[in-house]
VEXKOL-142288 format. One record per residue (C-alpha): x, y, z. Coordinates in steps of 0.05 Angstrom, whole numbers, always signed. Layout:
BEGIN
       c1       c2       c3
        X        Y        Z
...
//
This chain:
BEGIN
       c1       c2       c3
      -53     +327     +171
      -38     +262     +136
      -90     +248      +82
      -78     +178      +54
      -30     +126      +27
       -5     +155      -39
      +49     +110      -68
      +92      +49      -61
     +159      +32      -91
     +178      -40     -102
     +248      -64     -118
     +246     -116     -173
     +301     -157     -206
     +275     -156     -278
     +238      -94     -299
     +214     -124     -365
     +185     -185     -330
     +150     -138     -280
     +122      -96     -337
      +94     -158     -371
      +58     -176     -306
      +33     -108     -282
      +22      -71     -348
      +10     -122     -402
      -30     -171     -359
      -62     -136     -299
      -74      -71     -336
      -35      -19     -297
      -22      +43     -339
      +51      +59     -355
      +60     +135     -350
     +136     +142     -348
     +202     +106     -349
     +266     +138     -324
     +332     +103     -315
     +316      +38     -280
     +246      +57     -255
     +177      +46     -285
     +120      +91     -262
      +49      +62     -262
      -21      +85     -244
      -90      +55     -237
     -149      +77     -280
     -186     +124     -232
     -126     +159     -201
     -114     +233     -209
      -42     +228     -185
       +7     +217     -242
      +29     +150     -213
      +21     +108     -150
      +66      +48     -162
     +140      +52     -177
     +179      -10     -199
     +254       +0     -193
     +304      -51     -217
     +353      -74     -164
     +395     -135     -149
     +348     -157      -93
     +272     -153      -89
     +246     -112      -30
     +199      -57       -8
     +235       +6      -31
     +189      +54       +7
     +117      +76      +15
      +92     +147      +14
      +37     +183      +51
       +7     +248      +25
       -1     +306      +73
      -45     +367      +71
       +8     +422      +61
      +81     +438      +53
      +80     +469     +122
      +56     +404     +152
     +119     +370     +126
     +160     +416     +171
     +114     +402     +229
     +122     +328     +219
     +197     +333     +217
     +197     +369     +284
     +150     +318     +314
     +195     +261     +292
     +256     +295     +319
     +222     +303     +387
     +207     +228     +385
     +281     +215     +372
     +268     +188     +302
     +318     +202     +246
     +292     +243     +187
     +317     +270     +121
     +282     +327      +84
     +300     +328      +10
     +274     +338      -61
     +244     +274      -88
     +285     +233     -137
     +221     +215     -174
     +189     +258     -228
     +129     +302     -213
     +138     +298     -138
     +159     +356      -93
     +196     +358      -27
     +194     +295      +15
     +206     +278      +87
     +241     +211      +93
     +232     +172     +158
     +254     +104     +182
     +196      +92     +230
     +213      +56     +296
     +210      -14     +263
     +254       +9     +205
     +199      +12     +152
     +219      +63      +98
     +165     +118      +98
     +163     +184      +63
     +114     +241      +69
      +99     +289      +12
      +49     +342       -9
      +63     +360      -82
      +47     +308     -135
      +36     +321     -209
      -36     +308     -231
      -62     +278     -295
      -84     +329     -348
     -158     +345     -334
     -159     +420     -345
     -122     +441     -283
     -171     +496     -266
     -179     +518     -338
     -243     +516     -379
     -247     +455     -423
     -236     +384     -397
     -228     +329     -448
     -244     +272     -400
     -235     +249     -328
     -180     +197     -318
     -228     +138     -314
     -260     +155     -381
     -210     +119     -425
     -239      +48     -421
     -227      +37     -495
     -152      +40     -482
     -152       -6     -421
     -132      -79     -416
     -127     -127     -358
     -173     -121     -297
     -156      -62     -293
     -141      -36     -222
     -180      +26     -200
     -137      +57     -145
      -86      +43      -91
     -116      +26      -23
      -68       +2      +32
       -4      -30      +56
       +2      -89     +104
      +65      -88     +146
      +95     -139     +193
     +123     -113     +259
     +152     -149     +321
     +108     -111     +371
      +41      -84     +347
      +27      -44     +410
      +94       -9     +405
      +83       +4     +330
      +16      +35     +345
      +48      +86     +391
      +82     +115     +330
      +23     +112     +282
      -25     +142     +332
      +25     +196     +349
      +26     +220     +277
      -50     +222     +273
      -74     +153     +250
     -136     +121     +281
     -152      +47     +289
     -211      +17     +253
     -204      -55     +279
     -155      -94     +320
     -141     -165     +343
     -126     -175     +417
      -81     -233     +438
      -62     -253     +509
       +5     -216     +508
      -20     -154     +470
      -48     -137     +402
      -36     -186     +346
      -59     -139     +291
      -87      -69     +279
     -116      -35     +219
      -98      +40     +220
     -121      +96     +175
     -120     +168     +157
     -180     +163     +110
     -249     +135     +128
     -242      +66      +96
     -215      +10     +139
     -141      +21     +132
      -82      +56      +99
      -30      +17     +139
      -44      -50     +172
       +3      -77     +226
       +9     -151     +241
      +56     -186     +290
     +117     -220     +261
     +187     -237     +284
     +217     -181     +243
     +196     -119     +205
     +175     -135     +134
     +123     -122      +79
      +66     -170      +72
      +27     -139      +15
       +4      -77      -22
      -69      -72      -44
     -107      -43     -103
     -182      -36     -109
     -218      -66     -170
     -290      -58     -194
     -329     -102     -146
     -331     -176     -134
     -333     -190     -209
     -267     -152     -216
     -234     -196     -163
     -258     -260     -198
     -237     -233     -265
     -166     -224     -239
     -160     -298     -223
     -187     -316     -292
     -141     -266     -326
      -78     -290     -292
      -93     -364     -305
     -111     -350     -377
      -46     -310     -387
       -2     -366     -360
       +4     -338     -289
      -38     -392     -255
      +16     -403     -202
      +15     -329     -185
      -55     -337     -155
      -37     -351      -82
      -99     -345      -38
     -172     -331      -50
     -220     -309      -75
     -254     -302       -8
     -285     -255      +42
     -249     -225     +102
     -287     -222     +168
     -245     -163     +189
     -256     -103     +142
     -311     -143     +104
     -269     -139      +41
     -272     -188      -17
     -201     -208      -35
     -152     -245      -79
      -77     -248      -64
      -29     -255     -122
      +47     -257     -127
      +87     -220     -179
     +149     -249     -213
     +192     -227     -154
     +144     -255     -101
     +115     -188      -81
      +45     -199      -57
      -12     -156      -85
      -81     -159      -56
     -136     -148     -107
     -189     -117      -63
     -261      -94      -62
     -319      -79      -15
     -292      -56      +53
     -332       -5      +92
     -325      +69     +109
     -332      +93     +181
     -315     +159     +214
     -244     +160     +242
     -264     +187     +311
     -307     +127     +328
     -280      +72     +374
     -246      +13     +340
     -277      -55     +332
     -241     -109     +372
     -232     -183     +357
     -200     -236     +401
     -145     -277     +370
     -190     -338     +373
     -246     -301     +336
     -196     -275     +284
     -168     -344     +270
     -238     -374     +265
     -272     -322     +221
     -234     -256     +220
     -180     -270     +169
     -228     -312     +129
     -304     -306     +134
     -310     -357      +78
     -265     -384      +24
     -206     -432      +15
     -159     -448      +72
      -98     -405      +82
      -36     -433      +46
      +31     -436      +83
      +61     -388      +32
      +14     -333      +56
      +58     -324     +118
     +120     -308      +76
     +142     -235      +74
     +183     -187      +32
     +244     -153      +62
     +247      -77      +68
     +297      -26      +43
     +345      -14     +100
     +388      +37      +64
     +334      +89      +67
     +361     +152     +100
     +432     +178     +111
     +416     +216     +175
     +431     +183     +241
     +395     +193     +307
     +438     +239     +350
     +400     +242     +415
//
């Protein structure tokens, strides 16, 4: 089974500028640097890293990764994709500490990979004697700092068609927005919180944002203060505010390349087998996107392109 969203890779044009923003200011932890990639983690994560910043000529979503329950399930997933007529590529990961990966360009072209093996931080690894859990290094932290990765928000031309894929691989829907011609948005998940992957209608496939959880409402507010104090006032795009859908408290910020990061706290947990919560488009526009807070800026509807050179394999059937 698919367990959760595990990682994202963002293509950035200036790795040093990105490091200043993510590590020196927001407080992500740098764990490795290899060639043109920087590997970062949040404070409470047991995985070695969850955010990869890779220097490229153009900024884009490089890929996002979903962790699965076993190596055998990777093989099952490959067969399932092949039966759906979706191109796949099984290979060893190019990134450190990561095992075999199944690369997929899902039906809208979003670059997805599935993996099981991921190197963990040093906490004893089953041996007697643990120095400290990963979150117990507050004396070394700066910035907010972020606690853990939470979700991705993707743009797709047809939400109902996109849902056929995500439900076929085991995701459930927590909430959705129904428009006259079909669904406008859907929040899908493998875990019990509101979403791992959100799908929202757009003319073309794109990334809208990645999201990291911080320590409560105060952590969200602190992020806005921190960025303004550090000279990144213009990076604060939208919020703070409260979503009606998901109930989360939010702040959207833009990194030096325009990638949008949601600083996030307070959504709910609900069993994945329960029926989804539905909103009409009118309800969503009135109080779903924003329960309270500042009005939505025009820039919020801008998106980030996706990596279209993801897999070498072509669909043959």
